C-alpha beads as a LAMMPS data file, in Angstrom:
LAMMPS data file: protein, C-alpha beads

160 atoms
159 bonds

1 atom types
1 bond types

-500.0 500.0 xlo xhi
-500.0 500.0 ylo yhi
-500.0 500.0 zlo zhi

Masses

1 110.0

Atoms # bond

1 1 1 -43.755 50.790 -391.687
2 1 1 -41.865 53.108 -389.288
3 1 1 -43.401 56.188 -390.960
4 1 1 -46.850 54.683 -390.473
5 1 1 -46.209 54.148 -386.749
6 1 1 -44.890 57.721 -386.382
7 1 1 -47.971 59.094 -388.134
8 1 1 -50.307 57.062 -385.955
9 1 1 -48.556 58.126 -382.740
10 1 1 -48.690 61.789 -383.752
11 1 1 -52.400 61.513 -384.456
12 1 1 -53.204 59.787 -381.180
13 1 1 -51.471 62.507 -379.158
14 1 1 -52.858 65.513 -381.086
15 1 1 -56.435 64.596 -381.908
16 1 1 -59.407 66.478 -380.521
17 1 1 -62.208 64.362 -379.075
18 1 1 -65.498 65.954 -380.166
19 1 1 -68.078 64.567 -382.604
20 1 1 -71.403 66.364 -382.232
21 1 1 -72.341 66.156 -385.916
22 1 1 -72.355 62.366 -386.174
23 1 1 -76.137 61.858 -385.902
24 1 1 -76.742 64.460 -388.622
25 1 1 -74.144 62.964 -390.959
26 1 1 -75.603 59.483 -390.543
27 1 1 -79.137 60.725 -391.253
28 1 1 -77.928 62.587 -394.339
29 1 1 -76.168 59.431 -395.490
30 1 1 -79.329 57.372 -395.083
31 1 1 -81.260 59.902 -397.157
32 1 1 -78.625 60.017 -399.881
33 1 1 -78.345 56.236 -400.046
34 1 1 -82.095 56.060 -400.558
35 1 1 -81.879 58.374 -403.552
36 1 1 -78.573 57.692 -405.325
37 1 1 -76.117 54.828 -405.786
38 1 1 -72.598 54.194 -404.541
39 1 1 -70.928 55.576 -407.691
40 1 1 -72.798 58.867 -407.395
41 1 1 -71.919 59.115 -403.712
42 1 1 -68.299 58.351 -404.545
43 1 1 -68.283 61.158 -407.138
44 1 1 -69.892 63.509 -404.615
45 1 1 -67.308 62.665 -401.949
46 1 1 -64.456 63.156 -404.422
47 1 1 -65.848 66.569 -405.381
48 1 1 -66.246 67.565 -401.731
49 1 1 -62.689 66.421 -400.995
50 1 1 -61.407 68.448 -403.946
51 1 1 -63.237 71.538 -402.720
52 1 1 -61.820 70.958 -399.254
53 1 1 -58.323 70.867 -400.741
54 1 1 -59.027 74.142 -402.540
55 1 1 -60.211 75.829 -399.343
56 1 1 -57.223 74.479 -397.373
57 1 1 -54.381 74.808 -399.874
58 1 1 -50.875 73.552 -399.233
59 1 1 -49.168 76.888 -399.651
60 1 1 -45.392 77.140 -399.360
61 1 1 -44.977 73.371 -399.542
62 1 1 -42.750 72.002 -402.270
63 1 1 -41.997 68.375 -401.364
64 1 1 -44.038 65.313 -400.476
65 1 1 -42.178 65.012 -397.184
66 1 1 -43.319 68.525 -396.282
67 1 1 -46.858 67.653 -397.341
68 1 1 -46.786 64.587 -395.104
69 1 1 -45.779 66.641 -392.058
70 1 1 -48.246 69.450 -392.791
71 1 1 -51.144 67.073 -393.544
72 1 1 -50.454 65.054 -390.420
73 1 1 -50.955 68.180 -388.305
74 1 1 -53.957 69.359 -390.367
75 1 1 -55.713 65.994 -390.091
76 1 1 -54.974 65.600 -386.368
77 1 1 -56.428 69.031 -385.599
78 1 1 -59.691 67.868 -387.167
79 1 1 -59.647 64.348 -385.721
80 1 1 -59.640 62.938 -389.259
81 1 1 -56.853 60.389 -388.936
82 1 1 -53.243 60.459 -390.013
83 1 1 -51.157 60.353 -393.189
84 1 1 -47.951 58.493 -393.951
85 1 1 -46.210 58.451 -397.316
86 1 1 -44.380 55.404 -398.705
87 1 1 -42.016 55.689 -401.636
88 1 1 -41.697 52.925 -404.246
89 1 1 -39.628 52.679 -407.427
90 1 1 -42.450 53.720 -409.731
91 1 1 -45.119 55.082 -407.384
92 1 1 -45.821 56.816 -404.113
93 1 1 -48.471 55.579 -401.693
94 1 1 -50.374 57.920 -399.416
95 1 1 -51.621 55.906 -396.456
96 1 1 -54.472 57.333 -394.462
97 1 1 -55.192 55.649 -391.152
98 1 1 -57.920 56.066 -388.555
99 1 1 -60.249 57.766 -391.022
100 1 1 -63.527 58.509 -389.234
101 1 1 -65.598 57.672 -392.311
102 1 1 -67.589 54.778 -390.863
103 1 1 -68.362 56.728 -387.702
104 1 1 -69.451 59.678 -389.856
105 1 1 -71.475 57.792 -392.458
106 1 1 -72.187 54.346 -391.007
107 1 1 -71.108 50.765 -391.619
108 1 1 -70.309 49.920 -395.213
109 1 1 -69.604 53.536 -396.164
110 1 1 -65.954 52.995 -397.111
111 1 1 -66.944 51.804 -400.584
112 1 1 -67.755 55.387 -401.535
113 1 1 -66.713 57.712 -398.691
114 1 1 -62.949 57.146 -399.052
115 1 1 -63.212 59.274 -402.193
116 1 1 -63.404 62.270 -399.845
117 1 1 -59.727 61.815 -398.970
118 1 1 -58.870 60.780 -402.525
119 1 1 -60.212 64.121 -403.789
120 1 1 -58.451 66.026 -401.018
121 1 1 -55.072 64.423 -401.663
122 1 1 -55.412 64.665 -405.453
123 1 1 -56.030 68.405 -405.123
124 1 1 -53.057 68.879 -402.841
125 1 1 -50.842 66.879 -405.219
126 1 1 -51.918 69.169 -408.088
127 1 1 -51.120 72.194 -405.932
128 1 1 -47.599 70.808 -405.527
129 1 1 -47.248 70.875 -409.314
130 1 1 -48.058 67.327 -410.458
131 1 1 -49.266 67.263 -414.043
132 1 1 -52.324 65.437 -415.355
133 1 1 -50.330 62.316 -416.284
134 1 1 -49.759 61.609 -412.603
135 1 1 -52.889 60.085 -411.138
136 1 1 -53.877 59.469 -407.555
137 1 1 -56.207 56.530 -407.066
138 1 1 -57.386 54.467 -404.169
139 1 1 -55.977 50.955 -404.151
140 1 1 -56.754 47.970 -401.992
141 1 1 -54.114 45.543 -400.815
142 1 1 -55.197 42.287 -399.182
143 1 1 -52.369 42.266 -396.636
144 1 1 -53.090 45.730 -395.188
145 1 1 -55.073 46.595 -392.037
146 1 1 -58.811 47.018 -392.611
147 1 1 -58.905 50.614 -391.340
148 1 1 -56.138 51.784 -393.623
149 1 1 -56.934 53.675 -396.810
150 1 1 -54.235 53.592 -399.462
151 1 1 -53.949 55.948 -402.408
152 1 1 -51.328 55.433 -405.104
153 1 1 -49.714 58.282 -407.011
154 1 1 -48.303 56.985 -410.276
155 1 1 -48.166 57.634 -413.998
156 1 1 -51.551 57.181 -415.650
157 1 1 -50.255 54.179 -417.627
158 1 1 -49.852 52.239 -414.389
159 1 1 -53.624 52.238 -413.905
160 1 1 -54.563 51.109 -417.444

Bonds

1 1 1 2
2 1 2 3
3 1 3 4
4 1 4 5
5 1 5 6
6 1 6 7
7 1 7 8
8 1 8 9
9 1 9 10
10 1 10 11
11 1 11 12
12 1 12 13
13 1 13 14
14 1 14 15
15 1 15 16
16 1 16 17
17 1 17 18
18 1 18 19
19 1 19 20
20 1 20 21
21 1 21 22
22 1 22 23
23 1 23 24
24 1 24 25
25 1 25 26
26 1 26 27
27 1 27 28
28 1 28 29
29 1 29 30
30 1 30 31
31 1 31 32
32 1 32 33
33 1 33 34
34 1 34 35
35 1 35 36
36 1 36 37
37 1 37 38
38 1 38 39
39 1 39 40
40 1 40 41
41 1 41 42
42 1 42 43
43 1 43 44
44 1 44 45
45 1 45 46
46 1 46 47
47 1 47 48
48 1 48 49
49 1 49 50
50 1 50 51
51 1 51 52
52 1 52 53
53 1 53 54
54 1 54 55
55 1 55 56
56 1 56 57
57 1 57 58
58 1 58 59
59 1 59 60
60 1 60 61
61 1 61 62
62 1 62 63
63 1 63 64
64 1 64 65
65 1 65 66
66 1 66 67
67 1 67 68
68 1 68 69
69 1 69 70
70 1 70 71
71 1 71 72
72 1 72 73
73 1 73 74
74 1 74 75
75 1 75 76
76 1 76 77
77 1 77 78
78 1 78 79
79 1 79 80
80 1 80 81
81 1 81 82
82 1 82 83
83 1 83 84
84 1 84 85
85 1 85 86
86 1 86 87
87 1 87 88
88 1 88 89
89 1 89 90
90 1 90 91
91 1 91 92
92 1 92 93
93 1 93 94
94 1 94 95
95 1 95 96
96 1 96 97
97 1 97 98
98 1 98 99
99 1 99 100
100 1 100 101
101 1 101 102
102 1 102 103
103 1 103 104
104 1 104 105
105 1 105 106
106 1 106 107
107 1 107 108
108 1 108 109
109 1 109 110
110 1 110 111
111 1 111 112
112 1 112 113
113 1 113 114
114 1 114 115
115 1 115 116
116 1 116 117
117 1 117 118
118 1 118 119
119 1 119 120
120 1 120 121
121 1 121 122
122 1 122 123
123 1 123 124
124 1 124 125
125 1 125 126
126 1 126 127
127 1 127 128
128 1 128 129
129 1 129 130
130 1 130 131
131 1 131 132
132 1 132 133
133 1 133 134
134 1 134 135
135 1 135 136
136 1 136 137
137 1 137 138
138 1 138 139
139 1 139 140
140 1 140 141
141 1 141 142
142 1 142 143
143 1 143 144
144 1 144 145
145 1 145 146
146 1 146 147
147 1 147 148
148 1 148 149
149 1 149 150
150 1 150 151
151 1 151 152
152 1 152 153
153 1 153 154
154 1 154 155
155 1 155 156
156 1 156 157
157 1 157 158
158 1 158 159
159 1 159 160
């Protein structure tokens, strides 16, 4: 919980405050929703997030704690929220807070748009050397804040 508070405080003090593309993103979303379903939009967002991770690689980073610090700065510079990492016995959770997804894409967009960050983080985890048996997937916990996205990194058998 302390790491989450630190991440949120860092974001609030370092975030830029410009959003001139919002009307265009919302119009694009409306068009896409009229032509494809949530699963296709989710796949598109995951692919875009993966490409984003490829164009902004995590070079010279070797540990998750270093990734957390680097990503926190990277996200804050873009006004995209914050990242905190929680360690569990058999998994690691990447917690993304203050994601601007609903302001970008409109109400109800979290069902598919969170895949943008899932793809981004999955790509960065691969760049750190995780093999294919480690999977990163979005999870939902009932007792967590509504604006918090949670992605779990665990062995593929944990998701079966």
